[in-house]
C-alpha positions as CSV (number, residue, x, y, z in Angstrom):
1,M,35.9,-20.6,6.2
2,S,32.3,-19.6,6.0
3,E,31.1,-16.4,4.3
4,N,28.8,-14.0,6.1
5,N,26.5,-12.4,3.7
6,S,25.0,-9.3,5.4
7,N,23.4,-7.9,2.3
8,S,20.1,-9.5,2.9
9,S,16.9,-7.4,3.0
10,S,13.4,-8.3,4.2
11,N,10.7,-6.5,2.3
12,G,7.4,-7.4,3.9
13,I,3.9,-7.0,2.6
14,G,3.2,-3.8,4.4
15,F,0.2,-2.4,6.1
16,C,-1.9,-1.7,3.0
17,G,-1.2,-5.2,1.6
18,L,-2.2,-6.8,4.9
19,L,-5.4,-4.7,5.0
20,T,-6.2,-5.8,1.4
21,V,-5.6,-9.5,2.2
22,L,-7.8,-9.1,5.3
23,F,-10.6,-7.4,3.4
24,V,-10.5,-10.0,0.6
25,G,-10.6,-12.8,3.1
26,L,-13.6,-11.3,4.9
27,K,-15.4,-10.7,1.5
28,L,-14.8,-14.3,0.4
29,T,-16.1,-15.7,3.7
30,N,-19.2,-13.5,3.3
31,Y,-18.4,-11.8,6.6
32,I,-18.7,-8.4,4.9
33,T,-20.8,-7.4,1.9
34,W,-18.9,-4.4,0.7
35,S,-18.3,-3.7,-2.9
36,W,-15.1,-4.9,-4.5
37,L,-14.3,-1.2,-5.0
38,W,-13.9,-0.8,-1.3
39,I,-12.3,-4.2,-0.7
40,L,-9.4,-3.2,-3.0
41,S,-9.2,0.4,-1.9
42,P,-6.2,-0.1,0.4
43,L,-4.2,-0.8,-2.7
44,W,-4.8,2.8,-3.8
45,I,-3.4,4.4,-0.6
46,P,0.3,4.5,-1.6
47,A,-0.7,5.8,-5.1
48,L,-2.9,8.6,-3.6
49,I,-0.1,9.6,-1.2
50,A,2.4,9.8,-4.1
51,I,-0.1,11.9,-6.2
52,G,-0.7,14.2,-3.3
53,L,3.0,14.7,-2.7
54,L,3.6,15.4,-6.3
55,A,0.8,18.0,-6.3
56,I,2.2,19.7,-3.3
57,I,5.6,19.8,-4.9
58,A,4.2,21.2,-8.1
59,I,2.2,23.9,-6.3
60,Y,5.2,24.8,-4.3
61,S,7.4,25.1,-7.4
62,I,4.8,27.2,-9.2
63,I,4.5,29.6,-6.2
64,N,8.3,30.0,-5.8
């Protein structure tokens, strides 16, 4: 008998990761001349969203 293992998950790279890979590739091929600060900026998007949500929750909890 074969076992069916249905507990698999596929965690992909995500939009921000793909955007970062694209920007790094364009920078390394000299297609764009942006600063590395802007090349790696898509990595900050999830962190900024989390900080923004935490700030909103904190403000809401202070008001109520």
